[in-house]
A tleap script that builds the chain and sets N, CA, C and O, in Angstrom:
source leaprc.protein.ff14SB
mol = sequence {
  NMET ASN GLY SER SER LYS SER GLU ARG VAL
  LEU ALA PRO ARG LEU SER PRO ARG GLU THR
  GLU CYS MET LEU TRP VAL SER ARG GLY LYS
  SER SER SER ASP ILE GLY MET ILE VAL GLY
  LEU SER PRO ARG THR VAL ASP SER TYR LEU
  GLU LYS VAL CYS ALA LYS LEU ARG VAL ARG
  THR ARG ILE GLU ALA VAL ALA VAL ALA VAL
  ARG SER GLY LEU ILE ASP PRO CGLU
}
set mol.1.N position { 22.293 -50.483 -25.775 }
set mol.1.CA position { 22.030 -51.898 -25.715 }
set mol.1.C position { 21.719 -52.267 -24.198 }
set mol.1.O position { 22.131 -51.559 -23.280 }
set mol.2.N position { 20.970 -53.414 -23.994 }
set mol.2.CA position { 20.641 -53.845 -22.731 }
set mol.2.C position { 21.609 -54.913 -22.169 }
set mol.2.O position { 21.427 -55.496 -21.101 }
set mol.3.N position { 22.732 -55.122 -23.063 }
set mol.3.CA position { 23.647 -56.213 -22.608 }
set mol.3.C position { 23.299 -57.590 -23.231 }
set mol.3.O position { 24.175 -58.453 -23.283 }
set mol.4.N position { 22.088 -57.818 -23.691 }
set mol.4.CA position { 21.954 -59.216 -24.291 }
set mol.4.C position { 22.171 -59.165 -25.698 }
set mol.4.O position { 21.999 -58.089 -26.271 }
set mol.5.N position { 22.553 -60.256 -26.388 }
set mol.5.CA position { 22.823 -60.406 -27.793 }
set mol.5.C position { 22.383 -61.595 -28.099 }
set mol.5.O position { 22.113 -62.469 -27.275 }
set mol.6.N position { 22.263 -61.711 -29.618 }
set mol.6.CA position { 21.992 -62.928 -30.315 }
set mol.6.C position { 23.041 -64.141 -30.066 }
set mol.6.O position { 22.761 -65.335 -30.166 }
set mol.7.N position { 24.198 -63.642 -29.751 }
set mol.7.CA position { 25.240 -64.786 -29.521 }
set mol.7.C position { 25.350 -65.251 -28.097 }
set mol.7.O position { 26.217 -66.060 -27.764 }
set mol.8.N position { 24.418 -64.711 -27.198 }
set mol.8.CA position { 24.180 -65.223 -25.771 }
set mol.8.C position { 23.798 -66.594 -25.704 }
set mol.8.O position { 22.818 -66.925 -26.371 }
set mol.9.N position { 24.347 -67.390 -25.072 }
set mol.9.CA position { 23.990 -68.844 -25.171 }
set mol.9.C position { 23.338 -69.193 -23.615 }
set mol.9.O position { 23.708 -68.655 -22.571 }
set mol.10.N position { 22.410 -70.103 -23.730 }
set mol.10.CA position { 21.902 -70.494 -22.513 }
set mol.10.C position { 22.556 -71.793 -22.263 }
set mol.10.O position { 22.457 -72.667 -23.124 }
set mol.11.N position { 23.323 -72.045 -20.997 }
set mol.11.CA position { 23.880 -73.299 -20.822 }
set mol.11.C position { 23.017 -74.405 -20.401 }
set mol.11.O position { 22.157 -74.275 -19.530 }
set mol.12.N position { 23.262 -75.519 -21.045 }
set mol.12.CA position { 22.123 -76.776 -20.626 }
set mol.12.C position { 22.621 -77.180 -19.193 }
set mol.12.O position { 23.800 -77.300 -18.859 }
set mol.13.N position { 21.515 -77.369 -18.407 }
set mol.13.CA position { 21.818 -77.823 -16.932 }
set mol.13.C position { 22.505 -79.194 -17.205 }
set mol.13.O position { 22.520 -79.872 -18.233 }
set mol.14.N position { 23.140 -79.428 -15.832 }
set mol.14.CA position { 23.774 -80.790 -15.739 }
set mol.14.C position { 22.694 -81.940 -15.395 }
set mol.14.O position { 21.841 -81.713 -14.537 }
set mol.15.N position { 22.732 -82.981 -15.965 }
set mol.15.CA position { 21.985 -84.110 -15.507 }
set mol.15.C position { 22.881 -85.091 -14.786 }
set mol.15.O position { 24.060 -85.243 -15.106 }
set mol.16.N position { 22.279 -85.769 -13.781 }
set mol.16.CA position { 22.997 -86.742 -12.964 }
set mol.16.C position { 23.218 -88.040 -13.853 }
set mol.16.O position { 22.465 -88.266 -14.800 }
set mol.17.N position { 24.210 -88.841 -13.545 }
set mol.17.CA position { 24.393 -90.027 -14.516 }
set mol.17.C position { 23.118 -90.912 -14.539 }
set mol.17.O position { 22.894 -91.572 -15.554 }
set mol.18.N position { 22.194 -90.971 -13.386 }
set mol.18.CA position { 21.057 -91.808 -13.482 }
set mol.18.C position { 19.955 -91.077 -14.220 }
set mol.18.O position { 19.109 -91.696 -14.865 }
set mol.19.N position { 19.969 -89.771 -14.125 }
set mol.19.CA position { 19.001 -89.059 -14.997 }
set mol.19.C position { 19.292 -89.202 -16.545 }
set mol.19.O position { 18.428 -89.382 -17.403 }
set mol.20.N position { 20.700 -89.086 -16.767 }
set mol.20.CA position { 21.117 -89.248 -18.244 }
set mol.20.C position { 20.646 -90.694 -18.689 }
set mol.20.O position { 20.035 -90.889 -19.739 }
set mol.21.N position { 20.992 -91.699 -17.777 }
set mol.21.CA position { 20.780 -93.046 -18.261 }
set mol.21.C position { 19.189 -93.284 -18.501 }
set mol.21.O position { 18.801 -93.939 -19.468 }
set mol.22.N position { 18.333 -92.736 -17.597 }
set mol.22.CA position { 16.949 -92.913 -17.757 }
set mol.22.C position { 16.574 -92.054 -19.045 }
set mol.22.O position { 15.659 -92.549 -19.703 }
set mol.23.N position { 17.047 -90.989 -19.480 }
set mol.23.CA position { 16.637 -90.179 -20.568 }
set mol.23.C position { 17.210 -91.131 -21.776 }
set mol.23.O position { 16.471 -91.296 -22.747 }
set mol.24.N position { 18.276 -91.657 -21.758 }
set mol.24.CA position { 18.762 -92.429 -22.969 }
set mol.24.C position { 17.635 -93.655 -23.380 }
set mol.24.O position { 17.195 -93.976 -24.484 }
set mol.25.N position { 17.387 -94.145 -22.151 }
set mol.25.CA position { 16.360 -95.372 -22.419 }
set mol.25.C position { 15.044 -94.861 -23.017 }
set mol.25.O position { 14.441 -95.504 -23.876 }
set mol.26.N position { 14.567 -93.545 -22.481 }
set mol.26.CA position { 13.371 -92.912 -22.908 }
set mol.26.C position { 13.532 -92.661 -24.384 }
set mol.26.O position { 12.620 -92.958 -25.156 }
set mol.27.N position { 14.676 -92.117 -24.812 }
set mol.27.CA position { 14.923 -91.744 -26.131 }
set mol.27.C position { 14.924 -93.104 -27.185 }
set mol.27.O position { 15.003 -93.023 -28.411 }
set mol.28.N position { 14.834 -94.134 -26.539 }
set mol.28.CA position { 15.089 -95.493 -27.232 }
set mol.28.C position { 13.580 -96.181 -27.177 }
set mol.28.O position { 13.381 -97.341 -27.536 }
set mol.29.N position { 12.579 -95.326 -26.691 }
set mol.29.CA position { 11.169 -95.745 -26.455 }
set mol.29.C position { 10.824 -96.596 -25.506 }
set mol.29.O position { 9.798 -97.272 -25.575 }
set mol.30.N position { 11.662 -96.642 -24.519 }
set mol.30.CA position { 11.202 -97.465 -23.244 }
set mol.30.C position { 10.293 -96.842 -22.236 }
set mol.30.O position { 10.456 -95.658 -21.941 }
set mol.31.N position { 9.438 -97.486 -21.739 }
set mol.31.CA position { 8.466 -97.151 -20.662 }
set mol.31.C position { 9.301 -96.946 -19.266 }
set mol.31.O position { 10.472 -97.319 -19.193 }
set mol.32.N position { 8.698 -96.396 -18.280 }
set mol.32.CA position { 9.222 -96.363 -17.043 }
set mol.32.C position { 9.496 -97.735 -16.545 }
set mol.32.O position { 10.536 -98.112 -16.005 }
set mol.33.N position { 8.336 -98.499 -16.817 }
set mol.33.CA position { 8.408 -99.930 -16.186 }
set mol.33.C position { 9.717 -100.739 -17.002 }
set mol.33.O position { 10.442 -101.539 -16.409 }
set mol.34.N position { 9.848 -100.462 -18.145 }
set mol.34.CA position { 10.949 -101.176 -18.793 }
set mol.34.C position { 12.327 -100.669 -18.413 }
set mol.34.O position { 13.312 -101.406 -18.389 }
set mol.35.N position { 12.352 -99.366 -18.116 }
set mol.35.CA position { 13.565 -98.776 -17.720 }
set mol.35.C position { 13.923 -99.368 -16.322 }
set mol.35.O position { 15.029 -99.820 -16.025 }
set mol.36.N position { 12.864 -99.305 -15.527 }
set mol.36.CA position { 13.246 -99.829 -14.011 }
set mol.36.C position { 13.583 -101.267 -14.110 }
set mol.36.O position { 14.358 -101.706 -13.260 }
set mol.37.N position { 13.125 -102.063 -15.007 }
set mol.37.CA position { 13.784 -103.494 -15.118 }
set mol.37.C position { 15.036 -103.574 -15.584 }
set mol.37.O position { 15.805 -104.406 -15.102 }
set mol.38.N position { 15.417 -102.753 -16.553 }
set mol.38.CA position { 16.664 -102.697 -17.137 }
set mol.38.C position { 17.902 -102.184 -16.192 }
set mol.38.O position { 18.998 -102.744 -16.192 }
set mol.39.N position { 17.590 -101.081 -15.412 }
set mol.39.CA position { 18.396 -100.288 -14.487 }
set mol.39.C position { 18.404 -100.848 -13.003 }
set mol.39.O position { 19.273 -100.539 -12.187 }
set mol.40.N position { 17.315 -101.728 -12.732 }
set mol.40.CA position { 17.285 -102.045 -11.302 }
set mol.40.C position { 16.462 -101.111 -10.311 }
set mol.40.O position { 16.678 -101.059 -9.100 }
set mol.41.N position { 15.591 -100.458 -10.915 }
set mol.41.CA position { 14.871 -99.286 -10.087 }
set mol.41.C position { 13.437 -99.591 -10.117 }
set mol.41.O position { 13.051 -100.360 -10.997 }
set mol.42.N position { 12.552 -99.081 -9.247 }
set mol.42.CA position { 11.017 -99.222 -9.444 }
set mol.42.C position { 10.625 -98.276 -10.535 }
set mol.42.O position { 11.369 -97.330 -10.798 }
set mol.43.N position { 9.552 -98.458 -11.162 }
set mol.43.CA position { 8.939 -97.582 -12.092 }
set mol.43.C position { 8.718 -96.117 -11.557 }
set mol.43.O position { 8.949 -95.128 -12.253 }
set mol.44.N position { 8.256 -96.060 -10.277 }
set mol.44.CA position { 8.110 -94.758 -9.736 }
set mol.44.C position { 9.369 -93.955 -9.441 }
set mol.44.O position { 9.373 -92.724 -9.418 }
set mol.45.N position { 10.538 -94.787 -9.196 }
set mol.45.CA position { 11.815 -94.088 -9.020 }
set mol.45.C position { 12.158 -93.498 -10.355 }
set mol.45.O position { 12.532 -92.326 -10.411 }
set mol.46.N position { 12.056 -94.221 -11.411 }
set mol.46.CA position { 12.419 -93.880 -12.762 }
set mol.46.C position { 11.615 -92.597 -13.125 }
set mol.46.O position { 12.195 -91.644 -13.647 }
set mol.47.N position { 10.188 -92.566 -12.830 }
set mol.47.CA position { 9.467 -91.467 -12.968 }
set mol.47.C position { 9.935 -90.199 -12.235 }
set mol.47.O position { 9.827 -89.076 -12.727 }
set mol.48.N position { 10.422 -90.435 -11.117 }
set mol.48.CA position { 10.893 -89.333 -10.196 }
set mol.48.C position { 12.086 -88.722 -11.039 }
set mol.48.O position { 12.144 -87.505 -11.215 }
set mol.49.N position { 13.054 -89.601 -11.566 }
set mol.49.CA position { 14.284 -89.130 -12.293 }
set mol.49.C position { 13.684 -88.292 -13.350 }
set mol.49.O position { 14.067 -87.127 -13.449 }
set mol.50.N position { 12.872 -88.713 -14.072 }
set mol.50.CA position { 12.496 -88.114 -15.291 }
set mol.50.C position { 11.652 -86.673 -14.998 }
set mol.50.O position { 11.668 -85.716 -15.771 }
set mol.51.N position { 10.986 -86.718 -13.845 }
set mol.51.CA position { 10.222 -85.469 -13.459 }
set mol.51.C position { 11.317 -84.423 -13.050 }
set mol.51.O position { 11.027 -83.236 -13.195 }
set mol.52.N position { 12.544 -84.758 -12.554 }
set mol.52.CA position { 13.693 -83.962 -12.225 }
set mol.52.C position { 14.228 -83.427 -13.497 }
set mol.52.O position { 14.580 -82.251 -13.595 }
set mol.53.N position { 14.296 -84.302 -14.504 }
set mol.53.CA position { 14.889 -83.986 -15.809 }
set mol.53.C position { 13.964 -82.773 -16.491 }
set mol.53.O position { 14.412 -81.721 -16.947 }
set mol.54.N position { 12.676 -83.145 -16.450 }
set mol.54.CA position { 11.650 -82.193 -17.075 }
set mol.54.C position { 11.835 -80.801 -16.326 }
set mol.54.O position { 11.860 -79.754 -16.973 }
set mol.55.N position { 11.946 -80.820 -15.146 }
set mol.55.CA position { 12.074 -79.558 -14.305 }
set mol.55.C position { 13.461 -78.756 -14.688 }
set mol.55.O position { 13.537 -77.552 -14.932 }
set mol.56.N position { 14.339 -79.533 -14.684 }
set mol.56.CA position { 15.731 -78.963 -15.123 }
set mol.56.C position { 15.698 -78.294 -16.532 }
set mol.56.O position { 16.176 -77.196 -16.816 }
set mol.57.N position { 15.046 -79.157 -17.364 }
set mol.57.CA position { 14.969 -78.830 -18.793 }
set mol.57.C position { 13.908 -77.697 -19.248 }
set mol.57.O position { 13.927 -77.115 -20.333 }
set mol.58.N position { 12.948 -77.496 -18.170 }
set mol.58.CA position { 11.878 -76.566 -18.241 }
set mol.58.C position { 10.874 -77.088 -19.275 }
set mol.58.O position { 10.387 -76.346 -20.129 }
set mol.59.N position { 10.623 -78.206 -19.185 }
set mol.59.CA position { 9.507 -78.915 -20.237 }
set mol.59.C position { 8.543 -79.612 -19.521 }
set mol.59.O position { 8.784 -79.832 -18.334 }
set mol.60.N position { 7.432 -80.030 -20.035 }
set mol.60.CA position { 6.374 -80.744 -19.417 }
set mol.60.C position { 6.455 -82.147 -19.620 }
set mol.60.O position { 6.114 -82.903 -18.710 }
set mol.61.N position { 6.883 -82.603 -20.753 }
set mol.61.CA position { 6.677 -84.103 -21.108 }
set mol.61.C position { 8.150 -84.837 -21.282 }
set mol.61.O position { 9.164 -84.170 -21.487 }
set mol.62.N position { 8.161 -86.126 -21.192 }
set mol.62.CA position { 9.308 -86.641 -21.242 }
set mol.62.C position { 9.820 -86.681 -22.812 }
set mol.62.O position { 11.034 -86.764 -23.000 }
set mol.63.N position { 8.949 -86.626 -23.915 }
set mol.63.CA position { 9.142 -86.376 -25.211 }
set mol.63.C position { 9.968 -85.081 -25.608 }
set mol.63.O position { 10.920 -85.015 -26.385 }
set mol.64.N position { 9.346 -84.038 -24.860 }
set mol.64.CA position { 10.052 -82.721 -24.895 }
set mol.64.C position { 11.379 -82.653 -24.447 }
set mol.64.O position { 12.250 -81.990 -25.008 }
set mol.65.N position { 11.566 -83.441 -23.280 }
set mol.65.CA position { 12.823 -83.536 -22.504 }
set mol.65.C position { 13.719 -84.302 -23.485 }
set mol.65.O position { 14.842 -83.833 -23.669 }
set mol.66.N position { 13.425 -85.245 -24.036 }
set mol.66.CA position { 14.264 -85.963 -24.985 }
set mol.66.C position { 14.733 -85.033 -26.180 }
set mol.66.O position { 15.923 -84.924 -26.476 }
set mol.67.N position { 13.840 -84.454 -26.764 }
set mol.67.CA position { 14.236 -83.403 -27.756 }
set mol.67.C position { 15.208 -82.268 -27.481 }
set mol.67.O position { 16.057 -81.894 -28.289 }
set mol.68.N position { 14.981 -81.669 -26.082 }
set mol.68.CA position { 15.790 -80.665 -25.596 }
set mol.68.C position { 17.178 -81.372 -25.403 }
set mol.68.O position { 18.236 -80.903 -25.823 }
set mol.69.N position { 17.061 -82.473 -24.765 }
set mol.69.CA position { 18.332 -83.095 -24.251 }
set mol.69.C position { 19.237 -83.383 -25.554 }
set mol.69.O position { 20.428 -83.075 -25.555 }
set mol.70.N position { 18.669 -83.935 -26.563 }
set mol.70.CA position { 19.431 -84.277 -27.721 }
set mol.70.C position { 20.023 -83.046 -28.457 }
set mol.70.O position { 21.167 -83.022 -28.912 }
set mol.71.N position { 19.117 -82.012 -28.528 }
set mol.71.CA position { 19.513 -80.731 -29.120 }
set mol.71.C position { 20.721 -80.152 -28.334 }
set mol.71.O position { 21.714 -79.640 -28.853 }
set mol.72.N position { 20.518 -80.290 -27.167 }
set mol.72.CA position { 21.638 -79.660 -26.144 }
set mol.72.C position { 22.841 -80.443 -25.977 }
set mol.72.O position { 23.807 -80.026 -25.336 }
set mol.73.N position { 22.791 -81.755 -26.636 }
set mol.73.CA position { 23.939 -82.446 -26.506 }
set mol.73.C position { 24.146 -83.241 -25.177 }
set mol.73.O position { 25.226 -83.782 -24.942 }
set mol.74.N position { 23.072 -83.304 -24.295 }
set mol.74.CA position { 23.233 -84.041 -23.181 }
set mol.74.C position { 22.989 -85.581 -23.344 }
set mol.74.O position { 23.330 -86.329 -22.428 }
set mol.75.N position { 22.488 -86.011 -24.329 }
set mol.75.CA position { 22.240 -87.429 -24.649 }
set mol.75.C position { 22.532 -87.590 -26.096 }
set mol.75.O position { 22.517 -86.611 -26.842 }
set mol.76.N position { 22.788 -88.745 -26.506 }
set mol.76.CA position { 22.939 -89.111 -27.964 }
set mol.76.C position { 22.186 -90.493 -28.108 }
set mol.76.O position { 22.760 -91.533 -27.785 }
set mol.77.N position { 21.046 -90.491 -28.539 }
set mol.77.CA position { 20.048 -91.627 -28.656 }
set mol.77.C position { 20.571 -92.773 -29.553 }
set mol.77.O position { 19.887 -93.797 -29.562 }
set mol.78.N position { 21.604 -92.741 -30.250 }
set mol.78.CA position { 22.351 -93.683 -31.042 }
set mol.78.C position { 22.808 -94.837 -30.228 }
set mol.78.O position { 23.463 -95.739 -30.750 }
savepdb mol mol.pdb
quit
């Protein structure tokens, strides 16, 4: 065998507190503009955090990021 197995797990990357907060609001259907107003950031700054999350999770869209983050236990949209 080459050392890999089905039981091998990929560790979820760590998200910063602000990235996690933005992702939670995305999971609740909020836009970057809405999130910015809620947390006191510009929409562009919110977008920047979400772009970093997408890169960390290796996905293209914020919807994919939410799905991966929920499955990985990084956020709980409830």
